[in-house]
N, C-alpha and C positions, 0 to 999 in steps of 0.2 A: 504494500500500500504506500502510495506517495505521501511524503510529509511536506506540508506547506510551510514556507518560511514566514517569519513574522511580518515581513513587508507584503507578502501576498495576502496574508490574513487581513492586514490593515486596509489594503486596496479593496478586498471583498466587502469588508465592513462599510467602507465609504460608499461603495456601489449600492449596498442595501439601503443605506440612509438616503441616498439620492433617489432611489426607486420609490421609497415611502413618501418622500417629500413631493415627488412628481405626482404620485397617486392622490395625495391630499389636495394639491392645487388643481388637479383635473376634475375631481368630484367635489363640488362645493358643499354638499351636505350628505352625510351618511346616515341612513335611516334604519332603525331596528325596532320600530314601534308602530302599532296600529293608530296611535294618536298622531296629531300633526301640529307643527308650529303655528302660532298665530303671528302672521306678518302684519303687524299693526300699521306700518308705514308704507305698505305697498301701493295703496290707492289714496288713502287720506294721508297727506303729508304733514298736516297740522290742523288741529291740535292732536296730541297723542297721549296715551296713558303715561308715556315716558317724558313728555314735554307738554303738560296741560296748559290751557289758557286760563289765567286768573282774570276775573271780571266781577263787577258789582252787580247785585240783583237789579234787574231792569236795564242793564247795559247792553252793549253790542259786542259781538265776537266775530273773529275771522276764521274761515276754513279754507285750506288749500287742498285741492284734490286733483289727481292725475287721471282724467277721463277725456274722451274725445270731444272735439269742438262742437259736435251736434247735440251734446247733452242738454237736456231741459231740466232745470232744477226747480224744486218745490220747497215749501216750508219744511223745517226740521222739527224733530221732537227731542226735548231735553228731559231726562228723567233719572231718578234713582228709586230706592225702595220706599221713599216717603212722599214723593211728589212727581208730577208729570206736567210739562208745559209745552206749548207750541212756540217755536222761535220763527219769527217772520223773516222771510228772505227780502232784504233791502236791495241788493244788487249783486250781479255776477259778471265777472270779467275773465275772458280767456286769453292767456298769453301765448301767442303763436310760436314764440321762440322756445319756451320751456315746455309747452304743452300742459301747463298747470292752470287750473281754475282758481280764482280768488273770489270767495263768497263772503258776503257780509250779512249777518243775521241780527235781528233785534229780539232781545229777551224780555218777556213780560216781568212785572214785579210780583213779589209774593213767594219767591222760592227761598227755602231755608239754606243756611250756609252749609257747604260741603261739596263733595265730588259728585259729578253727574255724568251719565252716559249720553251719547249723541247718536240719533238716527237721522241720516241724510236720505232724503227721497228724491229720486230723479227718474227721467225717462232717457234711454239711450238716443232716441230720436223723438220728434214731435208726435209720432203715431205709435211709439213703443209702449210696452208695459212698464208700470212703475216698479222700480227696483229700490231696495233699502240697503244702505251701507251703515253698519253699526261700529262705532268707536267707543270702547268702554272707558269710563273714568277719565275723560279728557278735558272736562271743564271744571274749574274750581271757582264756585260762586261764593262771594263774600258780601256781607251786609255793609262793611266799610273797610277801607284800606288799613292794614295793620301798622301800628307804630313800632312794633318789634316782631321778630320771628323766632320761634323755638324750632331749631333745626336738629334733626336726627341724621347724622352722617354715618354711612357704612360702606363697606366694600369687601372684595374677596369673599363673596358669599359661597361660591363653588357648590352648587346644589348637589345633593346626593350624599353629602357627608353627614347631614343630620341637623347641624345647628342653623342652617338657613331657614328651615321650617319653624324652628323654635324662635329665631330672631323675628320672624313675621308676627308671631303671637305676641311677643314682648313689645314690638313696635306699635301694634294696635292698642295695647294696654297703656303705653306711655302717651299715645295720642299727641304727637308733635304737630306743629303747624304745617311742616313740610319735611319730606325726606330727601336727602341728597345721596344718590348711589354713586360711589366713586370708582366704579369699574370692576372688572374681573367677575362677571356674572356667571361665566362658564369657564371650564378649564381648557377644553378643546372646541373651538367654535364650529367645526364641521360636523360635530356629533349631534344629531337631531335630539336624541334622548336628553342631553344636557339642557338644551333650550326648553324642551317640554317640561322637565322637572323644575327649571327656574320659573317658568310662567305659571305653573300650578300654584305656587305660593305667592308669586308677584301679584296675581289677580285677587288674592285674598287681602291685600293691604287696603286700608280704608282712607288713608291720608294722601294728599297730593305728593307726587314723586317726580323728581327731576334726575335724569340719568346722565352719567358721564362714562364714556367708553374707557376700558382699560386695555392693556396690551394683549390680554387673553381674548379680546373680541376681534383681533386682527388675524387673518389667515397668512398675511405677509405684510411687510412694511408698506404703508400707504394703502392697504386694501382691507376694508372692513365692510364689504358688500352685504354680508348676511346681517350684520348689526344694523346697517342702514335700512334694510328691508323690514327688520323686526322692530327696532327701537327708534330709528330716524337718524337725524344728522348728528355727527360727532362734535361739530362746532355750532353754537347757537347762543342767542341771548333770550332772556325772559324777564318781563317786568311784573312786579307784584306791588302796585302802588308806587311808593318812592324807592322800592328796592329793585336793584338791577342784578340779575344773575347772568354772569358772563362765563360761558363754558368754552374752553380751548383745550382740546384733547392733545396729548403728547404722543399719540401713535404707538407703535410697538418698539420704537427706538429712542423715545425721549424727546422728539422734536415736534413742535406744533406746525401742521401744514394747513395753510389757509385756502 
């Protein structure tokens, strides 16, 4: 039997690593479950459960959606387990360069403070059937703008270990004004099971959440396509009254890319 030199073994190991990395970049998501990932940011670009819009009761809010230019929009429904209201469509504008709709809705008064789901109703064409798009927990309705914010910051939740589920229970008991997630929601972003496990507990949180991508959300430097489809933009700003939240992600190599 031939004996391999240490150099030959090293080359074989390097080749194996290269093959594995090539496999990972070729197949963006590896599935082993009958459940599926919720791609919150695929069609509705804003607001998101990961980047909610804060607004006052009776105010207006903006929606950005990626649908065809022939789409006919209708009024929306805003709701949670305690209340339901109709948001009136004020105007709709389609950007031919980006392919994104910008919709403005007017919210009636009388809604209690808290997080709300959003149902968008539209027709693909003037004569088409009405379709409903649902975005969970994407609106944060307030009675007045806060003078201070109680923030619960967390990161490296790595679902499947066990303490992520416990952390969600504790967060709901602490009831902060807002949660800041500082990245590393999964260990390997191409594994579907990890995103599904993360979303199961993520959807149980009751307070507004703003997400910040970590290096584990990147499949390679400068590439966070899965995160973009699931959670949205890696760089963004959000205003909560006089508070400005500026999120600049440092990618997988520690540099901010604009």
